[in-house]
C-alpha positions in Angstrom: -31.1 -16.4 -6.1 -31.5 -19.6 -4.5 -35.0 -21.0 -3.8 -34.5 -21.0 0.3 -33.5 -17.1 0.1 -36.6 -16.4 -2.2 -38.7 -18.0 0.0 -37.8 -16.5 3.6 -37.9 -13.0 1.2 -41.3 -13.5 0.2 -42.3 -14.5 3.5 -41.3 -11.3 5.2 -42.8 -9.1 2.2 -45.9 -11.0 2.7 -46.0 -10.3 6.3 -45.0 -6.6 6.1 -47.3 -6.0 3.6 -50.0 -7.5 5.3 -49.2 -5.9 8.5 -48.9 -2.1 7.5 -52.2 -2.5 4.9 -54.4 -0.7 7.4 -52.3 2.7 6.6 -53.0 2.5 2.8 -49.1 2.6 1.7 -47.8 2.4 -1.7 -46.5 -0.4 -3.1 -43.6 -2.1 -0.6 -40.3 -1.4 -2.0 -38.0 -4.5 -1.1 -34.0 -4.4 -0.7 -32.7 -7.6 -0.6 -29.6 -9.0 1.0 -26.6 -11.0 -0.6 -27.2 -14.8 0.4 -24.1 -15.2 2.3 -21.2 -13.2 3.8 -23.2 -10.5 4.8 -22.8 -9.7 8.4 -19.9 -7.7 9.5 -20.2 -8.7 13.2 -19.9 -12.2 14.7 -19.3 -13.6 18.4 -18.5 -17.0 19.1 -17.8 -18.9 22.3 -14.6 -21.1 22.6 -15.4 -24.4 23.6 -12.5 -26.6 25.0 -12.1 -30.2 25.2 -9.5 -32.4 26.9 -7.4 -32.2 23.3 -9.2 -29.6 21.3 -10.7 -26.4 21.2 -13.3 -24.8 18.6 -15.6 -22.3 18.0 -19.1 -22.8 19.4 -22.7 -21.8 19.3 -25.7 -23.0 21.1 -29.1 -23.9 20.3 -31.9 -25.1 22.4 -33.5 -28.9 21.9 -37.4 -29.7 22.3 -36.7 -30.0 26.4 -35.2 -26.2 26.1 -31.7 -27.8 26.6 -28.9 -25.8 25.4 -27.0 -27.7 23.1 -23.1 -27.2 21.8 -23.0 -26.4 17.9 -19.4 -26.9 16.9 -18.8 -24.2 14.0 -16.1 -24.7 11.5 -17.3 -22.0 9.0 -20.2 -19.3 9.0 -21.5 -18.5 5.9 -23.5 -15.8 7.5 -20.5 -13.6 8.3 -18.2 -11.8 6.3 -15.8 -13.4 4.1 -13.0 -11.8 5.7 -14.0 -13.3 8.9 -14.5 -16.6 7.5 -11.2 -16.4 6.2 -9.6 -15.3 9.6 -11.2 -18.1 11.8 -9.2 -21.0 11.3 -6.1 -19.0 11.3 -6.8 -17.6 14.8 -8.2 -21.2 16.0 -4.6 -22.6 14.7 -2.6 -19.8 16.7 -4.9 -20.5 19.9 -4.0 -24.3 19.8 -0.1 -23.4 19.4 0.1 -21.0 22.0 -1.3 -21.7 25.6 -0.7 -18.1 26.2 -3.3 -17.1 23.9 -5.6 -20.0 23.9 -5.4 -20.9 27.7 -8.9 -20.2 29.2 -9.9 -18.3 26.1 -13.8 -17.7 26.7 -15.2 -15.5 23.7 -13.8 -14.2 20.5 -15.5 -11.3 18.8 -15.1 -10.1 15.0 -15.8 -6.8 13.9 -15.3 -6.4 10.2 -15.5 -3.9 7.3 -16.0 -3.4 3.6 -12.8 -1.1 3.6 -10.6 -4.5 4.8 -10.0 -3.7 8.7 -10.7 -6.0 11.3 -10.9 -5.8 15.1 -10.9 -9.1 17.0 -11.6 -9.1 20.9 -10.7 -11.9 23.1 -12.7 -12.5 26.4 -10.7 -14.9 28.9 -11.7 -16.5 32.2 -8.4 -15.5 33.6 -6.0 -12.8 34.6 -3.8 -11.6 31.5 -0.2 -11.7 32.8 2.7 -9.8 31.2 3.1 -12.4 28.6 0.2 -12.0 27.0 0.6 -8.7 25.2 3.8 -9.4 23.5 2.4 -12.9 22.4 -1.0 -11.0 21.1 0.8 -8.2 19.4 2.9 -11.1 17.3 -0.3 -12.7 16.3 -2.0 -9.2 15.3 1.1 -8.3 13.4 1.2 -11.5 11.4 -2.3 -11.5 10.7 -3.0 -7.7 10.1 -5.9 -7.2 12.1 -6.4 -5.1 15.5 -6.3 -6.9 18.5 -8.1 -6.4 22.1 -7.8 -8.8 25.2 -10.6 -8.8 27.9 -10.8 -10.5 31.5 -12.6 -9.3 34.6 -11.0 -6.0 35.2 -8.9 -5.8 32.5 -8.5 -4.7 28.9 -5.7 -4.7 26.7 -6.0 -2.5 23.8 -3.0 -3.5 21.1 -3.8 -0.5 18.7 -7.1 0.8 18.5 -10.4 -0.3 19.7 -12.0 0.7 16.6 -12.3 0.3 12.7 -12.9 2.7 10.2 -15.7 1.8 7.9 -16.3 3.1 4.1 -20.0 2.8 3.0 -20.8 4.3 -0.6 -24.0 6.4 -0.9 -24.2 6.9 -4.6 -21.4 8.0 -6.0 -19.9 9.4 -2.6 -17.7 7.4 -0.1 -18.2 8.1 3.4 -15.8 7.2 6.5 -17.3 6.0 9.8 -15.2 5.1 12.8 -17.0 2.2 14.5 -16.0 1.4 18.0 -15.7 -1.9 19.6 -18.8 -2.9 21.8 -20.6 0.2 20.4 -23.7 -0.5 17.9 -23.2 -0.5 14.2 -25.4 -1.7 11.5 -24.5 -5.5 11.0 -25.1 -5.8 7.3 -23.2 -3.5 5.7 -24.3 -3.8 2.2 -27.7 -3.7 3.0 -27.0 -0.7 5.1 -25.9 1.3 1.9 -29.1 0.6 0.5 -30.9 2.1 3.4 -29.0 5.3 3.5 -29.6 5.6 -0.5 -33.0 5.0 0.2 -33.1 7.6 2.9 -31.5 10.3 0.9 -34.0 9.5 -2.3 -37.2 10.2 0.3 -35.5 13.2 1.6 -35.3 14.8 -1.8 -33.7 18.2 -1.6 -34.9 20.9 1.0 -34.0 24.5 1.6 -35.0 23.8 5.4 -33.2 22.2 8.2 -33.3 18.5 9.4 -33.9 17.0 12.9 -32.6 13.7 13.8 -33.3 11.7 17.0 -31.0 8.8 18.1 -28.4 9.6 15.4 -26.0 7.0 17.2 -22.3 7.3 15.3 -24.1 9.6 12.7 -24.6 6.4 10.3 -27.8 8.4 8.5 -26.6 11.6 9.5 -23.6 12.3 7.2 -25.5 11.3 3.6 -28.7 12.9 4.7 -26.8 16.4 5.4 -26.5 16.6 1.6 -30.1 17.5 1.4 -30.7 20.2 3.8 -29.3 23.4 5.0 -28.6 22.2 8.4 -28.7 19.2 10.4 -29.5 19.2 14.3 -28.8 15.4 15.4 -29.2 14.2 18.8 -27.9 10.8 21.0 -27.2 10.3 24.5 -24.8 7.8 24.8 -21.2 9.2 24.9 -19.2 6.9 22.7 -21.5 7.2 19.8 -21.4 11.1 20.1 -17.7 11.0 19.8 -17.9 9.0 16.8 -20.5 10.9 15.3 -18.2 13.9 15.8 -15.1 12.2 14.7 -17.2 11.0 11.4 -18.3 14.4 10.5 -14.9 16.0 10.9 -13.1 13.3 9.0 -15.8 13.3 6.2 -15.4 17.5 6.0 -19.0 18.2 6.6 -19.8 21.6 8.1 -23.5 21.8 8.3 -24.1 19.5 11.3 -24.3 19.9 14.9 -24.5 17.0 17.5 -26.4 17.1 20.6 -25.8 14.6 23.6 -29.8 14.5 24.7 -32.3 11.7 24.7 -35.2 12.1 22.5 -37.1 12.9 25.6 -34.8 15.8 27.0 -34.9 17.3 23.3 -38.4 17.2 23.5 -38.4 19.1 26.8 -35.8 21.6 25.1 -37.7 22.1 21.7 -40.8 22.8 23.9 -38.9 25.2 26.2 -39.7 23.4 29.1 -36.2 22.9 30.1 -32.9 24.2 29.6 -29.7 22.2 29.1 -26.1 23.1 29.8 -25.1 20.7 26.8 -26.7 22.7 24.4 -25.0 25.9 25.6 -21.7 23.8 25.9 -22.0 23.1 22.2 -23.1 26.4 21.3 -26.5 25.0 19.7 -29.2 27.5 19.6 -32.3 25.5 18.6 -34.3 28.6 18.0 -32.0 29.2 14.9 -33.3 26.2 13.0 -36.2 25.8 10.7 -37.1 22.0 10.5 -39.3 20.7 7.8 -38.4 17.1 8.4 -37.6 14.7 11.5 -35.5 11.5 11.1 -35.7 9.1 13.5 -34.3 5.2 13.8 -35.2 4.2 17.5 -34.5 1.3 19.8 -36.6 -1.9 19.3 -38.9 -0.3 21.9 -40.0 2.5 19.6 -40.6 5.8 20.4 -42.4 7.2 23.6 -45.5 9.2 23.7 -44.2 12.3 24.2 -41.8 12.2 21.4 -44.5 11.0 19.3 -46.1 13.9 19.7 -43.1 16.6 18.6 -42.9 14.3 15.6 -46.4 15.0 14.8 -45.5 18.8 14.3 -43.1 18.5 11.4 -44.1 18.4 7.7 -42.3 15.1 7.0 -41.1 12.1 9.1 -38.6 9.5 8.0 -38.7 6.5 10.1 -36.2 3.7 9.9 -37.2 1.0 12.4 -35.7 -2.5 13.7 -39.0 -3.8 14.8 -42.4 -4.1 12.8 -44.4 -4.2 15.5 -43.5 -1.0 17.6 -43.5 0.6 14.1 -46.8 -0.6 13.4 -47.9 0.7 17.0 -46.3 4.1 16.5 -47.8 4.4 13.1 -51.3 4.3 14.5 -50.6 7.6 16.4 -48.6 9.4 13.9 -51.3 8.4 10.8 -53.9 10.9 12.6 -51.6 13.9 11.2 -49.6 12.1 8.7 -50.0 10.0 5.6 -47.6 7.2 4.9 -46.2 8.0 1.3 -43.4 5.4 1.3 -43.1 2.3 2.7 -39.6 0.1 2.6 -38.3 -3.1 3.6 -34.7 -4.0 4.4 -33.4 -7.4 4.6 -30.9 -6.9 7.1 -31.1 -10.1 8.9 -31.9 -13.1 6.4 -33.0 -16.3 7.4 -34.2 -15.1 10.8 -37.5 -13.4 11.5 -36.0 -10.1 12.2 -36.8 -7.0 9.7 -35.8 -3.7 9.0 -38.1 -1.0 7.7 -38.2 2.4 6.5 -41.4 4.9 6.4 -41.8 8.3 4.8 -44.9 10.0 6.4 -46.1 13.4 5.2 -48.5 15.8 6.8 -52.0 15.3 5.7 
């Protein structure tokens, strides 16, 4: 481990330990990232000059003006993305059909080896683009999507299939273009194993809010009798259901509800046709644990009240500040018995955290 990575990791450990000390947690568990080639998603602008084009990102100077930074390699991104970048650039330069007024390139890679590339243009794509793009996709063995205003060309698929290993089992996940997925797949595997470890083994049921594409849902299903998972985004619900079927798991139901909607349904305040259409009867569940992985804004007050009714809460957070704020409420009824830090985003101030809370 280089001193620069160790220093930034130590700084995060010190910050999280100090921030959550008031809740008297046990020793912080730390899960580090690879130092390079850890990010499975990357997005670049394509910068055009009179006789050249290149990948670019921006940074602001002391006067808050944007400065163009040429990117020839990007060791933050997965090795497969770095290997592909110059090959694509060569093709863009060689063929105006592919390179003309190309604005952005988005990469989505997998540990499994699949690659999806989205090309975003500032021009209408005509009938010549698709055969040129298909030839390039075949040559490079990638999936390719072309976009411009009001247009979307999907040559094969608009998703990749990732495989994540949790202990001794591989789980397959459909990851759809532009939908949220964990960017650091190797740290994600550590997060999944941590969640399964603290979940232990229960003869009761799990409620999961904000389930996304079922990232945590699938491995956690091995620890409970049944799982009811909720998610509002249609594309994520679709992906979660595909993932459940592909992994041949039979004890998960997914409800397309927000956390706020579920709270109203659970309290008997409203009936939801979506639950009836999915043949979900909440009253048949015997929950003892709730798992949450909310957006950066954290959890709303009514959902926090709901969480306080469960014996155990497993909380994954991408924002330590909103987690800290939510724990002020949850610690009135629960004690923090596990605290973990996952270095999903090395060399940035961002931190992913995990907390297990048990009823006092």
